[in-house]
N, C-alpha and C positions, 0 to 999 in steps of 0.2 A: 524659665521654661525651653520643656524641650518638645520635640516633633519626631516621630518613630513613622517610615513609608515601612508595615509588615505587608511583604509581598508574599502571593499565592502563586508558586510558578505553573499553576493544573489550571486556572482560572482561566475562561475562556478557549481559545484556539494560544495562549503561553504568553506573555509579558515576556517585552524584551527589556530585560535590566540594562544591556549598551546603550540605551537609548534612554528609558525612563530616569539612571540612576545620576546621569552627566545635567540633565535637565533638572531636577529637583534642588541640585547640587548648588545652579548657577541660581536657583533661583533665589534658593537661599541666602546666599549671599546678596543679592540684591538687596532682601528682604530684612536682612540682619540675623535672623532667624540661627537657628539650629539643628542641624537635620541627621539623623542615623537610620540605616538602613538594617531590616531583618524579613530574610525568607523562609516562608514554614516549610518544614520536614516533613508533616504529615498531616490528617486531616484529628485538626483539635488543638494544633502547636498553635495555631494566632490565637485564641481562650488564652492556653498554657504563657505565652508570652506576655503580653500584656497582662495576664495576672500577675505573674513573678514581679512584672517592675514596678507598680504599684505600691503590691505589699511591704516592696524593697525603699521604695519614696513615697511618702504620706501628704508631706506639706508642698511642693513643687507639682507647677498643671507640668501634667503630660499630655502627648497630645498623642493619637494611634489611627493614620491613614491607611487603610484597609484596602489595599491595592491587588483588588481580586471584585469577585462580584458579592451577591446577596447571602452565602455564605459565610463569604470570608467578613463580610461586614457583620453576622451573628453572630460570630464566634467573637470577632471581637467589643461586639457590646456586652453577652457573656462575663467576658471578659475585668469587661471597664465598671457593668453597675453597680451600683454601690459606692462609689468610690467617689467622694466630690472633689478630686482634683485631677479628673479626668473627662479625657474632650476627645471624643471620637467625628471621624468621617471616615468620606469613600472617597480613591478615583475609580471609577467603575472603569472595569476591563476583565468582566465574567460577561457571562453570557446574556438572563436576562435585565441587571439592574436596573432596576423594577421600582428599589427602595427612594433613590434620587430622585423617582421622576414624579414625586409630593415636591419639587420644588421647584417651581417654576416661575418662583420670580426671584430666587437668587441664578448665581452667574452661573457660569460653567464648570460643574467638576473635576474635570478633565484639563482646567489651564493652573496651571501647577501655582502659577505664581496670584492665578485669582484666588484659590485655596488656602495658600499660604498666609494670605493679607484679609481673608473671610472674620466676619463673626459668627460669636458662641449665641446658640438660641437652644434652651431647657425646647423636649420632647418627652410624650409621652411613650410608655413598652407595651407590651403586650404580658403577663407573668403567666407561666401556664403549668400547670402540675398534672402529674399522675402515675403511672405505668408506664410508658416506654422503655421497649426494647427490653422489654423482661429485668428494669428497673427500675425504681419509685425515684420521679428527678421532678426536682422546683427548676426554670429555665423563662428566659423571658423571647420575648417576639419583637423584631423593629417592626416588621411589614407588614408581613398576610399570614396566615394559616388557609391550609384546601384541601378539602374532604369531601373524595366522589369523585363528579367525575375529571374537574378538576385534577387532583395531586393522580388520578392512570392518567393522563394525557401528560404529565409529567414525568411518571416514573416509565412511558415509551416513548416522551424523548430524549429521553438517559440514553436509552435502547437505540434508537434511531440514529444519535448523537457519533457513534459507534460505529455507524456507516459511512465506508466514502462519497462525496461531498456534497453531505448530509450536517446543515448547522443550524445556530444561529433559530431565527421566527419562523423558516424551512421547517425543520424540521419540530415546531412547536407545530405548523400548521398538517406535516404528516401527522402527527404523535394526537389531534384533533380526531380529524379522517380514521384513523385506524380505531378508533377508543369506542366514536359513533358509533360505527360497526357491530361493535360489541354490546354497546350505549350501558356502561356496566354504568352503576350507581353507589347509592349505601341505602343503608336500612339504621338509622340513629333515632336517638330521644334527644333533643334537640331545648333544652331549659334557656331562657332570657332571664335575668333579674324577677326567678319565681317566675314566669310564663312561660307554660310551653309552647315549642311555637309548632314541634313535630313531634311525630312520634308512627314514624313506617318510612315503607322508601321514597326519595328523591332522589333527584342531578346529582344537584351540587351544594356543599354551602360554604361561606369564605366565611372568614372570623378576622378581621381587617383593622390594621393602625393606617396602612394608608391603602389608596387607592389600588393600587397595581401589583398583576402577577403575567408569570409567561413570555415576558418581553416587553409589554408595553397595552397587554388587556386590562381595560378599565372596569375591572371586575362592581370596584366596590365608592361609587363617584363621588359619594358623596364623606368617604373617610376622612378625616381630621390627624394629622401626629398628633394634634397639640391641645384639644378637644376635650379630654380627660372622658374620650370614649369609646370604645369595644365599637365600630360598626361589623354587625350583621349580614347576610345574603342569603337567602335559604333558596332553591329555586326546588317545583316539583317534577315529578318526576312527566314529564311530558316525553312527547312521540318526538319521533329523528325528526317530521317535516317538521312540527312546531320550530323545534330547535334550530333545524339549519335557519330555517325564517328568521329568527332572533340572535342569532352569534355577530352577525355583522355590525349587533347596535351594541351587544355585549361587549363586541372590541373596545368599540367607541366609550361605553360607559352612556350612553340614551339607552339603553334598555328599559329602565323604570321609566322611564315616556309613551311607550310603546301603551297600544290601545289595551284594554282588558289587562294589564300588563298585573293586578295587585290577584288574578284571578293563578298564576304561575309565580310570583315572587314576592318571599315577607324582607322586607328589607327594614331597619330597624335598629335604633346606636341602644347599648346596655354595660352595663358595669359589671356584671359579671353573668358568666357564660358556663354553661355542665354539655360536655355532649360524648352519649354514653352509646356504645352497639350497641340494638339489640339482640345480636346477636356475635357474639365469641371477639375478635379483633376488626380494628381500625386501623385503614394507612390512613394515617397525617403525613402531611408536609407545613416545612417551616419555614419559610424563605428560599427555597426548593430545593431541600432539602425533607425524602421521605422520612417519616418512621411506622411502626405497628407502638400501637395502646390497644389498651381495655377501654380507656375514657380519659377526659381531660378535665380542666376544670381553668379558667381563665379568667384571668380577674387584672382591669385595666390597674396599670399604675402612672396617673399626670407627670412628669416630668422628671420620668427618673433616668431621664440620660441629659449630657450635652452634649450639643452634635454641632461641630464645623463649617459654618454655608460657605462660599465664595463669593468673591466680591463678585457684584456686578460690575461690568465692563463700564 
């Protein structure tokens, strides 16, 4: 078994490799494990690195730890999926770090000793296919997709984070405020397991394997990365005042218990979902990264990858 720490130097506010590498090396010696380090050069490099190593070695177990955020983890997932000898995990050091929030019963993903001595579990992935940024693609997502308001917030948050003194959750909340002023949603046709859920304007929809987005917003509280289902939530095109009232509950994941919520939100589990913009193209946020698409087919892939979760204290 070999473990590769794949470091994204652009993640979050930057990773202190001068501290990380000695800490990992010491922990590996204590655990009697063999570790290696690779620093990514550009977008897509983590996926390429993972895929090429697995192509060269099809028998020995290879572990890949994404040292970055959800986007880095997504790249490693797409590089590893389909390889039975691959195990992947995260040392969370990005902006949102939403995927690891789904494992409340596990140890600390930032505890390197706990991570190296952790256990391996099977996790679902969502396969998605369609014309994305002009090319037909088939790819995989470990956590969540957002379309409409949430996607527009991520777009605006990324822009705000380039400004001085604006970062993290503060940038996200500012993104919510700015996007709410414009109240830009989406106009979509959504079909889940053959049933039409929406055919017109909406505020937002999330297609989820995990529960969290936006740095801890529990938008899909019933999602489970091991239940063999996609969790989809569709929120109608409600007014600003109603949204402002609902948003604190949406952040905490308690919005589905609010009075008369069934008139505003459709939430269910499915195995296959298609989403098509009724006019033009739509913006799609995939684990925090944004793309343009003409429509997407989502399918659940149960137990699609093996995840290393940290040992409890």
